[in-house]
VOKOLTOR-466717 format. One line per field, with one value per atom (N, C-alpha, C): residue number from 1; residue in one letter; x, y negated, z negated. Coordinates in steps of 0.05 Angstrom, whole numbers, plus 5000, padded with zeros to 4 digits. Last residue first. Example, Ala and Ser with C-alpha at 12.3 -4.5 7.8 and 13.67 -1.06 7.14 Angstrom:
<recs>
k = [2; 2; 2; 1; 1; 1]
r = [s; s; s; a; a; a]
X = [5257; 5273; 5258; 5264; 5246; 5264]
Y = [5045; 5021; 4999; 5114; 5090; 5066]
Z = [4858; 4857; 4843; 4844; 4844; 4844]
</recs>
This chain:
<recs>
k = [252; 252; 252; 251; 251; 251; 250; 250; 250; 249; 249; 249; 248; 248; 248; 247; 247; 247; 246; 246; 246; 245; 245; 245; 244; 244; 244; 243; 243; 243; 242; 242; 242; 241; 241; 241; 240; 240; 240; 239; 239; 239; 238; 238; 238; 237; 237; 237; 236; 236; 236; 235; 235; 235; 234; 234; 234; 233; 233; 233; 232; 232; 232; 231; 231; 231; 230; 230; 230; 229; 229; 229; 228; 228; 228; 227; 227; 227; 226; 226; 226; 225; 225; 225; 224; 224; 224; 223; 223; 223; 222; 222; 222; 221; 221; 221; 220; 220; 220; 219; 219; 219; 218; 218; 218; 217; 217; 217; 216; 216; 216; 215; 215; 215; 214; 214; 214; 213; 213; 213; 212; 212; 212; 211; 211; 211; 210; 210; 210; 209; 209; 209; 208; 208; 208; 207; 207; 207; 206; 206; 206; 205; 205; 205; 204; 204; 204; 203; 203; 203; 202; 202; 202; 201; 201; 201; 200; 200; 200; 199; 199; 199; 198; 198; 198; 197; 197; 197; 196; 196; 196; 195; 195; 195; 194; 194; 194; 193; 193; 193; 192; 192; 192; 191; 191; 191; 190; 190; 190; 189; 189; 189; 188; 188; 188; 187; 187; 187; 186; 186; 186; 185; 185; 185; 184; 184; 184; 183; 183; 183; 182; 182; 182; 181; 181; 181; 180; 180; 180; 179; 179; 179; 178; 178; 178; 177; 177; 177; 176; 176; 176; 175; 175; 175; 174; 174; 174; 173; 173; 173; 172; 172; 172; 171; 171; 171; 170; 170; 170; 169; 169; 169; 168; 168; 168; 167; 167; 167; 166; 166; 166; 165; 165; 165; 164; 164; 164; 163; 163; 163; 162; 162; 162; 161; 161; 161; 160; 160; 160; 159; 159; 159; 158; 158; 158; 157; 157; 157; 156; 156; 156; 155; 155; 155; 154; 154; 154; 153; 153; 153; 152; 152; 152; 151; 151; 151; 150; 150; 150; 149; 149; 149; 148; 148; 148; 147; 147; 147; 146; 146; 146; 145; 145; 145; 144; 144; 144; 143; 143; 143; 142; 142; 142; 141; 141; 141; 140; 140; 140; 139; 139; 139; 138; 138; 138; 137; 137; 137; 136; 136; 136; 135; 135; 135; 134; 134; 134; 133; 133; 133; 132; 132; 132; 131; 131; 131; 130; 130; 130; 129; 129; 129; 128; 128; 128; 127; 127; 127; 126; 126; 126; 125; 125; 125; 124; 124; 124; 123; 123; 123; 122; 122; 122; 121; 121; 121; 120; 120; 120; 119; 119; 119; 118; 118; 118; 117; 117; 117; 116; 116; 116; 115; 115; 115; 114; 114; 114; 113; 113; 113; 112; 112; 112; 111; 111; 111; 110; 110; 110; 109; 109; 109; 108; 108; 108; 107; 107; 107; 106; 106; 106; 105; 105; 105; 104; 104; 104; 103; 103; 103; 102; 102; 102; 101; 101; 101; 100; 100; 100; 99; 99; 99; 98; 98; 98; 97; 97; 97; 96; 96; 96; 95; 95; 95; 94; 94; 94; 93; 93; 93; 92; 92; 92; 91; 91; 91; 90; 90; 90; 89; 89; 89; 88; 88; 88; 87; 87; 87; 86; 86; 86; 85; 85; 85; 84; 84; 84; 83; 83; 83; 82; 82; 82; 81; 81; 81; 80; 80; 80; 79; 79; 79; 78; 78; 78; 77; 77; 77; 76; 76; 76; 75; 75; 75; 74; 74; 74; 73; 73; 73; 72; 72; 72; 71; 71; 71; 70; 70; 70; 69; 69; 69; 68; 68; 68; 67; 67; 67; 66; 66; 66; 65; 65; 65; 64; 64; 64; 63; 63; 63; 62; 62; 62; 61; 61; 61; 60; 60; 60; 59; 59; 59; 58; 58; 58; 57; 57; 57; 56; 56; 56; 55; 55; 55; 54; 54; 54; 53; 53; 53; 52; 52; 52; 51; 51; 51; 50; 50; 50; 49; 49; 49; 48; 48; 48; 47; 47; 47; 46; 46; 46; 45; 45; 45; 44; 44; 44; 43; 43; 43; 42; 42; 42; 41; 41; 41; 40; 40; 40; 39; 39; 39; 38; 38; 38; 37; 37; 37; 36; 36; 36; 35; 35; 35; 34; 34; 34; 33; 33; 33; 32; 32; 32; 31; 31; 31; 30; 30; 30; 29; 29; 29; 28; 28; 28; 27; 27; 27; 26; 26; 26; 25; 25; 25; 24; 24; 24; 23; 23; 23; 22; 22; 22; 21; 21; 21; 20; 20; 20; 19; 19; 19; 18; 18; 18; 17; 17; 17; 16; 16; 16; 15; 15; 15; 14; 14; 14; 13; 13; 13; 12; 12; 12; 11; 11; 11; 10; 10; 10; 9; 9; 9; 8; 8; 8; 7; 7; 7; 6; 6; 6; 5; 5; 5; 4; 4; 4; 3; 3; 3; 2; 2; 2; 1; 1; 1]
r = [x; x; x; x; x; x; x; x; x; x; x; x; x; x; x; x; x; x; x; x; x; x; x; x; x; x; x; x; x; x; x; x; x; x; x; x; x; x; x; x; x; x; x; x; x; x; x; x; x; x; x; x; x; x; x; x; x; x; x; x; x; x; x; x; x; x; x; x; x; x; x; x; x; x; x; x; x; x; x; x; x; x; x; x; x; x; x; x; x; x; x; x; x; x; x; x; x; x; x; x; x; x; x; x; x; x; x; x; x; x; x; x; x; x; x; x; x; x; x; x; x; x; x; x; x; x; x; x; x; x; x; x; x; x; x; x; x; x; x; x; x; x; x; x; x; x; x; x; x; x; x; x; x; x; x; x; x; x; x; x; x; x; x; x; x; x; x; x; x; x; x; x; x; x; x; x; x; x; x; x; x; x; x; x; x; x; x; x; x; x; x; x; x; x; x; x; x; x; x; x; x; x; x; x; x; x; x; x; x; x; x; x; x; x; x; x; x; x; x; x; x; x; x; x; x; x; x; x; x; x; x; x; x; x; x; x; x; x; x; x; x; x; x; x; x; x; x; x; x; x; x; x; x; x; x; x; x; x; x; x; x; x; x; x; x; x; x; x; x; x; x; x; x; x; x; x; x; x; x; x; x; x; x; x; x; x; x; x; x; x; x; x; x; x; x; x; x; x; x; x; x; x; x; x; x; x; x; x; x; x; x; x; x; x; x; x; x; x; x; x; x; x; x; x; x; x; x; x; x; x; x; x; x; x; x; x; x; x; x; x; x; x; x; x; x; x; x; x; x; x; x; x; x; x; x; x; x; x; x; x; x; x; x; x; x; x; x; x; x; x; x; x; x; x; x; x; x; x; x; x; x; x; x; x; x; x; x; x; x; x; x; x; x; x; x; x; x; x; x; x; x; x; x; x; x; x; x; x; x; x; x; x; x; x; x; x; x; x; x; x; x; x; x; x; x; x; x; x; x; x; x; x; x; x; x; x; x; x; x; x; x; x; x; x; x; x; x; x; x; x; x; x; x; x; x; x; x; x; x; x; x; x; x; x; x; x; x; x; x; x; x; x; x; x; x; x; x; x; x; x; x; x; x; x; x; x; x; x; x; x; x; x; x; x; x; x; x; x; x; x; x; x; x; x; x; x; x; x; x; x; x; x; x; x; x; x; x; x; x; x; x; x; x; x; x; x; x; x; x; x; x; x; x; x; x; x; x; x; x; x; x; x; x; x; x; x; x; x; x; x; x; x; x; x; x; x; x; x; x; x; x; x; x; x; x; x; x; x; x; x; x; x; x; x; x; x; x; x; x; x; x; x; x; x; x; x; x; x; x; x; x; x; x; x; x; x; x; x; x; x; x; x; x; x; x; x; x; x; x; x; x; x; x; x; x; x; x; x; x; x; x; x; x; x; x; x; x; x; x; x; x; x; x; x; x; x; x; x; x; x; x; x; x; x; x; x; x; x; x; x; x; x; x; x; x; x; x; x; x; x; x; x; x; x; x; x; x; x; x; x; x; x; x; x; x; x; x; x; x; x; x; x; x; x; x; x; x; x; x; x; x; x; x; x; x; x; x; x; x; x; x; x; x; x; x; x; x; x; x; x; x; x; x; x; x; x; x; x; x; x; x; x; x; x; x; x; x; x; x; x; x; x; x; x; x; x; x; x; x; x; x; x; x; x; x; x; x; x; x; x; x; x; x; x; x; x]
X = [4380; 4387; 4380; 4408; 4393; 4395; 4401; 4417; 4400; 4391; 4383; 4400; 4410; 4426; 4414; 4408; 4393; 4413; 4432; 4441; 4421; 4394; 4403; 4412; 4410; 4396; 4411; 4406; 4422; 4407; 4394; 4377; 4400; 4418; 4414; 4405; 4368; 4388; 4395; 4343; 4348; 4369; 4305; 4336; 4329; 4284; 4278; 4301; 4241; 4269; 4266; 4191; 4218; 4244; 4131; 4160; 4184; 4082; 4091; 4123; 4070; 4069; 4083; 4069; 4091; 4094; 4051; 4042; 4068; 4057; 4078; 4076; 4004; 4010; 4036; 3999; 3984; 3995; 4036; 4041; 4022; 4007; 4035; 4040; 3965; 3962; 3989; 3991; 3970; 3967; 4052; 4023; 4014; 4114; 4100; 4074; 4176; 4147; 4136; 4235; 4217; 4190; 4282; 4259; 4245; 4335; 4329; 4297; 4320; 4329; 4318; 4350; 4332; 4340; 4382; 4370; 4352; 4404; 4424; 4405; 4370; 4379; 4397; 4348; 4370; 4363; 4310; 4305; 4320; 4308; 4320; 4315; 4250; 4263; 4277; 4247; 4248; 4258; 4249; 4245; 4235; 4212; 4232; 4229; 4203; 4191; 4218; 4191; 4212; 4201; 4161; 4160; 4180; 4126; 4146; 4149; 4084; 4079; 4103; 4099; 4079; 4073; 4119; 4112; 4092; 4164; 4147; 4130; 4204; 4210; 4191; 4221; 4204; 4199; 4267; 4265; 4248; 4270; 4265; 4257; 4317; 4301; 4293; 4321; 4335; 4310; 4348; 4329; 4342; 4373; 4372; 4355; 4359; 4347; 4352; 4419; 4390; 4379; 4458; 4456; 4423; 4488; 4473; 4471; 4520; 4532; 4507; 4501; 4489; 4499; 4531; 4530; 4521; 4516; 4543; 4547; 4468; 4464; 4496; 4476; 4458; 4464; 4499; 4512; 4497; 4457; 4477; 4497; 4390; 4414; 4434; 4330; 4355; 4376; 4273; 4283; 4308; 4244; 4258; 4273; 4183; 4209; 4224; 4127; 4146; 4174; 4086; 4105; 4123; 4017; 4046; 4066; 3974; 3979; 4010; 3939; 3967; 3960; 3908; 3906; 3926; 3918; 3932; 3928; 3869; 3892; 3905; 3833; 3832; 3852; 3797; 3822; 3823; 3754; 3752; 3779; 3734; 3754; 3755; 3687; 3694; 3719; 3682; 3675; 3685; 3685; 3681; 3672; 3695; 3674; 3671; 3712; 3715; 3693; 3722; 3703; 3708; 3745; 3755; 3735; 3740; 3726; 3739; 3791; 3772; 3765; 3828; 3831; 3804; 3893; 3859; 3860; 3945; 3932; 3903; 3979; 3961; 3944; 4024; 4016; 4000; 4050; 4019; 4009; 4094; 4095; 4066; 4093; 4103; 4101; 4115; 4101; 4114; 4112; 4123; 4114; 4052; 4069; 4081; 4006; 4029; 4050; 3941; 3967; 3989; 3878; 3900; 3925; 3816; 3840; 3868; 3772; 3791; 3809; 3728; 3727; 3747; 3738; 3730; 3720; 3758; 3733; 3723; 3805; 3782; 3753; 3834; 3826; 3799; 3840; 3822; 3815; 3868; 3843; 3828; 3917; 3905; 3875; 3921; 3928; 3909; 3934; 3917; 3934; 3941; 3957; 3939; 3932; 3919; 3930; 3950; 3960; 3944; 3963; 3951; 3947; 4024; 4001; 3989; 4063; 4055; 4034; 4039; 4053; 4047; 4044; 4030; 4051; 4078; 4069; 4052; 4021; 4034; 4069; 3967; 3997; 4004; 3903; 3920; 3946; 3864; 3881; 3898; 3801; 3827; 3845; 3746; 3762; 3793; 3711; 3697; 3719; 3712; 3725; 3721; 3660; 3678; 3689; 3628; 3636; 3659; 3597; 3589; 3605; 3611; 3584; 3581; 3687; 3657; 3637; 3695; 3703; 3680; 3719; 3696; 3702; 3743; 3753; 3726; 3741; 3729; 3734; 3799; 3779; 3759; 3819; 3812; 3797; 3867; 3844; 3843; 3909; 3885; 3861; 3961; 3948; 3925; 4028; 3996; 3978; 4084; 4067; 4042; 4159; 4129; 4112; 4205; 4189; 4165; 4238; 4232; 4219; 4206; 4215; 4211; 4160; 4187; 4204; 4112; 4118; 4151; 4074; 4100; 4103; 4002; 4022; 4052; 3977; 3974; 3990; 3986; 3999; 3979; 3939; 3946; 3959; 3944; 3941; 3953; 3896; 3924; 3923; 3850; 3860; 3882; 3835; 3853; 3861; 3767; 3785; 3804; 3762; 3754; 3775; 3776; 3773; 3761; 3777; 3764; 3759; 3801; 3778; 3760; 3850; 3831; 3804; 3871; 3869; 3849; 3884; 3862; 3856; 3922; 3895; 3871; 3964; 3948; 3926; 3952; 3962; 3951; 3958; 3944; 3959; 3958; 3976; 3961; 3931; 3928; 3949; 3930; 3928; 3933; 3928; 3918; 3919; 3989; 3959; 3951; 4048; 4031; 4007; 4084; 4056; 4047; 4155; 4129; 4109; 4211; 4193; 4163; 4277; 4250; 4234; 4345; 4324; 4297; 4397; 4374; 4348; 4464; 4439; 4415; 4513; 4503; 4473; 4527; 4544; 4534; 4483; 4503; 4524; 4436; 4437; 4468; 4414; 4434; 4431; 4387; 4370; 4391; 4433; 4404; 4396; 4496; 4481; 4447; 4533; 4524; 4501; 4553; 4566; 4553; 4521; 4518; 4531; 4488; 4511; 4512; 4423; 4442; 4467; 4413; 4414; 4428; 4378; 4402; 4399; 4329; 4334; 4358; 4312; 4329; 4329; 4242; 4267; 4287; 4208; 4210; 4242; 4182; 4207; 4215; 4136; 4134; 4165; 4094; 4117; 4123; 4036; 4047; 4080; 4008; 4028; 4034; 3936; 3963; 3982; 3865; 3886; 3914; 3817; 3829; 3850; 3753; 3782; 3791; 3692; 3708; 3740; 3670; 3674; 3689; 3673; 3682; 3685; 3658; 3685; 3693; 3599; 3620; 3653; 3582; 3584; 3604; 3591; 3607; 3609; 3561; 3587; 3605; 3512; 3516; 3539; 3534; 3518; 3513; 3563; 3575; 3564; 3528; 3549; 3560; 3498; 3488; 3509; 3540; 3529; 3513; 3543; 3568; 3557; 3496; 3499; 3521; 3503; 3482; 3485; 3571; 3548; 3527; 3621; 3600; 3578; 3670; 3647; 3633; 3737; 3709; 3690; 3800; 3782; 3758; 3856; 3836; 3812]
Y = [4522; 4491; 4475; 4584; 4566; 4534; 4608; 4602; 4585; 4664; 4648; 4637; 4715; 4692; 4664; 4777; 4754; 4729; 4831; 4817; 4790; 4888; 4867; 4847; 4957; 4934; 4911; 5001; 4980; 4962; 5065; 5040; 5025; 5107; 5102; 5072; 5137; 5116; 5111; 5165; 5162; 5153; 5149; 5147; 5144; 5167; 5169; 5164; 5147; 5146; 5149; 5151; 5154; 5156; 5179; 5166; 5168; 5199; 5182; 5172; 5216; 5239; 5225; 5168; 5188; 5204; 5117; 5137; 5153; 5091; 5088; 5106; 5105; 5074; 5071; 5153; 5141; 5115; 5165; 5177; 5161; 5137; 5130; 5141; 5170; 5137; 5131; 5222; 5215; 5186; 5213; 5218; 5215; 5239; 5219; 5231; 5272; 5275; 5251; 5297; 5274; 5282; 5345; 5341; 5319; 5386; 5360; 5352; 5440; 5429; 5408; 5465; 5451; 5446; 5494; 5512; 5491; 5458; 5469; 5483; 5394; 5413; 5430; 5326; 5342; 5368; 5278; 5305; 5324; 5214; 5231; 5259; 5173; 5183; 5206; 5117; 5146; 5158; 5057; 5073; 5102; 5040; 5037; 5060; 5049; 5062; 5056; 5014; 5021; 5028; 5020; 5018; 5029; 5012; 5014; 5008; 5007; 5016; 5023; 4997; 4979; 4986; 5064; 5040; 5023; 5075; 5083; 5061; 5088; 5070; 5087; 5092; 5102; 5082; 5097; 5082; 5095; 5104; 5122; 5101; 5093; 5085; 5108; 5118; 5120; 5103; 5125; 5115; 5112; 5180; 5151; 5149; 5229; 5207; 5176; 5260; 5264; 5239; 5213; 5239; 5243; 5201; 5197; 5219; 5202; 5186; 5184; 5239; 5215; 5193; 5286; 5267; 5242; 5291; 5287; 5272; 5309; 5286; 5274; 5359; 5329; 5307; 5386; 5378; 5359; 5398; 5378; 5371; 5384; 5404; 5378; 5346; 5355; 5369; 5314; 5336; 5336; 5249; 5268; 5285; 5213; 5224; 5241; 5174; 5186; 5194; 5196; 5176; 5189; 5214; 5224; 5205; 5187; 5188; 5189; 5241; 5224; 5217; 5268; 5264; 5235; 5281; 5302; 5295; 5299; 5279; 5299; 5332; 5303; 5285; 5373; 5361; 5337; 5424; 5394; 5386; 5475; 5462; 5436; 5529; 5497; 5494; 5587; 5568; 5542; 5613; 5629; 5613; 5580; 5597; 5615; 5517; 5535; 5559; 5449; 5467; 5491; 5402; 5422; 5444; 5332; 5364; 5382; 5295; 5302; 5332; 5240; 5266; 5273; 5191; 5200; 5234; 5193; 5192; 5204; 5202; 5176; 5173; 5236; 5231; 5203; 5259; 5258; 5248; 5274; 5252; 5251; 5313; 5323; 5298; 5273; 5301; 5304; 5206; 5226; 5252; 5162; 5177; 5197; 5115; 5127; 5134; 5129; 5112; 5126; 5126; 5146; 5131; 5115; 5095; 5113; 5149; 5148; 5131; 5149; 5137; 5134; 5183; 5198; 5183; 5145; 5159; 5174; 5128; 5111; 5127; 5172; 5163; 5145; 5176; 5196; 5184; 5128; 5129; 5153; 5143; 5124; 5124; 5218; 5192; 5173; 5256; 5247; 5226; 5320; 5292; 5284; 5346; 5337; 5312; 5400; 5365; 5367; 5437; 5432; 5403; 5466; 5449; 5441; 5502; 5500; 5484; 5533; 5512; 5515; 5576; 5565; 5551; 5564; 5580; 5563; 5537; 5556; 5554; 5495; 5503; 5520; 5489; 5497; 5504; 5436; 5462; 5461; 5423; 5416; 5438; 5404; 5430; 5420; 5365; 5388; 5411; 5309; 5321; 5352; 5273; 5295; 5302; 5232; 5237; 5258; 5235; 5260; 5253; 5192; 5188; 5212; 5212; 5196; 5195; 5273; 5247; 5240; 5332; 5324; 5297; 5378; 5356; 5340; 5445; 5423; 5406; 5487; 5477; 5453; 5545; 5516; 5511; 5596; 5583; 5554; 5611; 5617; 5598; 5561; 5590; 5589; 5544; 5539; 5563; 5553; 5559; 5544; 5566; 5550; 5555; 5586; 5596; 5582; 5536; 5558; 5572; 5487; 5493; 5525; 5485; 5486; 5492; 5540; 5515; 5513; 5592; 5584; 5555; 5609; 5593; 5583; 5637; 5635; 5623; 5670; 5656; 5659; 5672; 5687; 5672; 5671; 5656; 5671; 5719; 5707; 5690; 5735; 5728; 5712; 5761; 5772; 5760; 5726; 5743; 5762; 5674; 5697; 5709; 5626; 5639; 5673; 5589; 5579; 5601; 5619; 5611; 5603; 5632; 5658; 5646; 5587; 5598; 5623; 5568; 5555; 5570; 5603; 5600; 5592; 5586; 5617; 5616; 5523; 5540; 5570; 5487; 5499; 5519; 5432; 5454; 5466; 5406; 5414; 5436; 5358; 5382; 5382; 5315; 5323; 5351; 5329; 5322; 5323; 5304; 5317; 5310; 5303; 5286; 5308; 5305; 5319; 5306; 5305; 5292; 5300; 5329; 5341; 5313; 5334; 5318; 5324; 5369; 5370; 5359; 5359; 5360; 5359; 5405; 5378; 5378; 5450; 5433; 5406; 5464; 5455; 5439; 5451; 5456; 5448; 5463; 5449; 5461; 5494; 5472; 5460; 5499; 5507; 5484; 5496; 5494; 5500; 5543; 5520; 5521; 5598; 5579; 5554; 5615; 5629; 5608; 5563; 5580; 5589; 5565; 5553; 5572; 5558; 5575; 5560; 5507; 5519; 5535; 5481; 5509; 5528; 5447; 5451; 5475; 5432; 5442; 5446; 5372; 5403; 5410; 5326; 5325; 5358; 5327; 5313; 5316; 5375; 5366; 5352; 5373; 5371; 5361; 5410; 5394; 5393; 5428; 5434; 5413; 5432; 5420; 5426; 5480; 5459; 5447; 5495; 5504; 5476; 5522; 5499; 5506; 5566; 5565; 5547; 5562; 5589; 5586; 5509; 5521; 5544; 5512; 5495; 5503; 5542; 5554; 5539; 5507; 5532; 5542; 5461; 5461; 5487; 5466; 5450; 5451; 5493; 5503; 5490; 5452; 5476; 5497; 5415; 5407; 5431; 5446; 5432; 5427; 5448; 5473; 5464; 5397; 5411; 5434; 5394; 5375; 5385; 5429; 5434; 5418; 5438; 5432; 5441; 5491; 5478; 5466; 5484; 5499; 5480; 5461; 5458; 5475; 5459; 5470; 5467; 5411; 5421; 5436]
Z = [4707; 4710; 4681; 4726; 4702; 4704; 4786; 4771; 4748; 4831; 4812; 4790; 4851; 4861; 4841; 4827; 4825; 4833; 4864; 4845; 4845; 4879; 4884; 4865; 4876; 4857; 4869; 4925; 4910; 4898; 4934; 4927; 4914; 4985; 4959; 4955; 5034; 5027; 4998; 5092; 5060; 5055; 5148; 5133; 5105; 5216; 5182; 5165; 5272; 5256; 5225; 5289; 5309; 5299; 5269; 5259; 5280; 5270; 5297; 5289; 5220; 5244; 5267; 5189; 5187; 5212; 5184; 5208; 5211; 5135; 5152; 5180; 5112; 5118; 5135; 5109; 5131; 5135; 5072; 5093; 5115; 5027; 5036; 5060; 5023; 5025; 5035; 5013; 5034; 5043; 4981; 4979; 5004; 4992; 4986; 4991; 4975; 4972; 4971; 5012; 5003; 4994; 5003; 5009; 4995; 5009; 5005; 5017; 4957; 4982; 4986; 4894; 4910; 4940; 4860; 4877; 4900; 4819; 4837; 4859; 4822; 4808; 4831; 4821; 4832; 4813; 4840; 4822; 4834; 4840; 4852; 4830; 4858; 4840; 4849; 4898; 4900; 4878; 4905; 4876; 4885; 4964; 4945; 4922; 5034; 5006; 4991; 5086; 5069; 5042; 5148; 5121; 5106; 5215; 5197; 5162; 5248; 5219; 5203; 5297; 5285; 5258; 5304; 5320; 5306; 5252; 5272; 5282; 5204; 5228; 5246; 5139; 5162; 5181; 5090; 5112; 5138; 5023; 5042; 5066; 4969; 4992; 5013; 4900; 4929; 4947; 4835; 4852; 4887; 4786; 4803; 4828; 4766; 4757; 4769; 4789; 4778; 4758; 4829; 4806; 4803; 4893; 4868; 4853; 4942; 4921; 4903; 4985; 4982; 4964; 4975; 5000; 4999; 4919; 4925; 4953; 4930; 4914; 4915; 4959; 4972; 4957; 4919; 4943; 4952; 4885; 4875; 4905; 4918; 4904; 4901; 4911; 4927; 4904; 4926; 4916; 4927; 4909; 4929; 4918; 4909; 4893; 4917; 4881; 4903; 4894; 4834; 4840; 4867; 4831; 4834; 4847; 4792; 4819; 4819; 4749; 4753; 4783; 4692; 4720; 4726; 4639; 4663; 4691; 4588; 4602; 4624; 4574; 4558; 4571; 4616; 4614; 4597; 4609; 4603; 4597; 4658; 4632; 4632; 4669; 4677; 4644; 4710; 4690; 4691; 4755; 4736; 4712; 4799; 4808; 4777; 4763; 4784; 4781; 4753; 4759; 4776; 4706; 4726; 4729; 4689; 4692; 4712; 4665; 4682; 4678; 4637; 4637; 4657; 4639; 4634; 4641; 4599; 4626; 4624; 4552; 4557; 4580; 4582; 4555; 4563; 4630; 4629; 4597; 4665; 4645; 4641; 4705; 4674; 4653; 4755; 4748; 4715; 4742; 4753; 4737; 4757; 4737; 4751; 4757; 4780; 4751; 4733; 4735; 4751; 4753; 4748; 4750; 4737; 4742; 4734; 4772; 4750; 4756; 4813; 4788; 4769; 4858; 4830; 4808; 4894; 4900; 4870; 4868; 4876; 4874; 4872; 4847; 4848; 4928; 4913; 4881; 4937; 4948; 4932; 4913; 4905; 4911; 4904; 4917; 4911; 4848; 4867; 4882; 4812; 4824; 4849; 4746; 4775; 4786; 4706; 4718; 4740; 4644; 4673; 4677; 4621; 4620; 4648; 4637; 4609; 4606; 4699; 4685; 4653; 4753; 4735; 4718; 4819; 4795; 4773; 4854; 4836; 4838; 4861; 4868; 4846; 4889; 4867; 4876; 4919; 4923; 4896; 4911; 4905; 4905; 4933; 4942; 4941; 4922; 4923; 4921; 4872; 4900; 4901; 4847; 4853; 4875; 4799; 4825; 4819; 4747; 4766; 4800; 4715; 4734; 4753; 4726; 4712; 4725; 4764; 4742; 4735; 4778; 4767; 4755; 4822; 4804; 4805; 4840; 4837; 4816; 4866; 4839; 4847; 4894; 4896; 4871; 4913; 4896; 4895; 4939; 4954; 4942; 4928; 4922; 4941; 4955; 4954; 4951; 4921; 4938; 4934; 4904; 4899; 4922; 4916; 4895; 4886; 4950; 4938; 4912; 4982; 4956; 4947; 5016; 5026; 5006; 5000; 5003; 5014; 5025; 5012; 5019; 5018; 5036; 5022; 4986; 5008; 5026; 4921; 4941; 4966; 4869; 4895; 4918; 4798; 4826; 4850; 4764; 4773; 4803; 4717; 4742; 4740; 4668; 4685; 4712; 4678; 4659; 4672; 4719; 4711; 4699; 4735; 4760; 4746; 4693; 4724; 4743; 4653; 4649; 4674; 4679; 4672; 4667; 4687; 4713; 4707; 4641; 4649; 4672; 4620; 4603; 4623; 4655; 4657; 4644; 4674; 4660; 4663; 4742; 4718; 4699; 4784; 4771; 4746; 4848; 4819; 4811; 4893; 4884; 4859; 4953; 4926; 4921; 4991; 4991; 4962; 5004; 4985; 4981; 5063; 5053; 5031; 5066; 5066; 5052; 5102; 5087; 5091; 5105; 5106; 5090; 5123; 5111; 5119; 5115; 5131; 5120; 5101; 5093; 5114; 5145; 5134; 5120; 5167; 5151; 5140; 5197; 5214; 5194; 5141; 5174; 5183; 5077; 5097; 5128; 5043; 5062; 5080; 4993; 5003; 5024; 5024; 5003; 5012; 5069; 5064; 5041; 5076; 5059; 5050; 5118; 5093; 5073; 5154; 5150; 5118; 5180; 5160; 5160; 5254; 5228; 5209; 5286; 5280; 5257; 5295; 5305; 5298; 5240; 5264; 5271; 5218; 5213; 5243; 5223; 5235; 5231; 5184; 5195; 5201; 5156; 5181; 5195; 5129; 5131; 5161; 5085; 5109; 5109; 5029; 5041; 5069; 5041; 5030; 5040; 5026; 5038; 5027; 5029; 5018; 5033; 5053; 5051; 5049; 5019; 5030; 5032; 4989; 5026; 5034; 4934; 4948; 4981; 4933; 4925; 4936; 4945; 4961; 4952; 4900; 4923; 4947; 4855; 4856; 4887; 4855; 4869; 4870; 4821; 4848; 4864; 4776; 4797; 4821; 4752; 4759; 4787; 4742; 4758; 4770; 4703; 4725; 4746; 4663; 4675; 4701; 4649; 4668; 4677; 4617; 4643; 4657; 4574; 4595; 4621; 4575; 4561; 4585; 4564; 4579; 4570; 4507; 4525; 4537; 4525; 4511; 4525; 4511; 4527; 4511; 4527; 4501; 4527]
</recs>
C-alpha cells in the first residue's frame, strides 16, 4: 500500500536523504571460494570437476522492490542499476539503497536493494537488525509475507509505507536438480549445514531446499548466523540431508 508522506515522515526524509546518497550499503559475502578449475561444458550449473561445488554466503540485510516502488523512491522512470552480480545468475546488488524506518523513528540508514524487481516489496533482516529497528520480524521464507510487520522506506525521491513485508529470512539452500539428485533431496526438503571452525562449530538444521533447473549450489545464512559459526574461519563445511530422528520414548 502506498501512502502520501505525512509531515512527520517528511521530517524523517529530510534528515536521512543526504545519508542515503552518501552511505555505502552492504552486499552478500561468500565464504567458500570457487575452485580455480573450470567447469566442463557438460556439467550442471555451478559444478566443478564433475561434482557439486558448495558455496555458503552470508546474506546481509537487504530489500526487494516492485517497479512502482522503485519509481516512488528514486524518481519517475527510475530503474534499478546493477552494481554487482550475485552468485545466482540473473540476480544482482543494485547501486540503490534505502532507509528503513521502524517504530519510534528507529532506522537503518543504508539498506541495499537487490534486483531484479519483484511483484511485491520485501525487507529481509537479521535478528539484531530487527531489534535495532524495534520490529518483531518473524522468521519466514522469502515470499511468505502475509501477516508480517511493515515499515517505512525512504529514498531520495520519496517514501513508501509497507503494511507488511519485513521478515527474518529463514536459512535455505539453492540448488539445481542435479545437485538435488546428488544429495538425495527434492524441492521443499530440509537439510543440515555443518560448519566447523575453531571453538565456534555449529550445525544449522532445517535448511529449506529451493531447487530449480538453473540454480547453483549455495546456502544462504544471515549475518547473525555467520557470526555465530565464525564462517570466515571455517575449516570444514558439510551439507547433508536432514534425517528426522525417531522418538525413543514409550508411553507408560
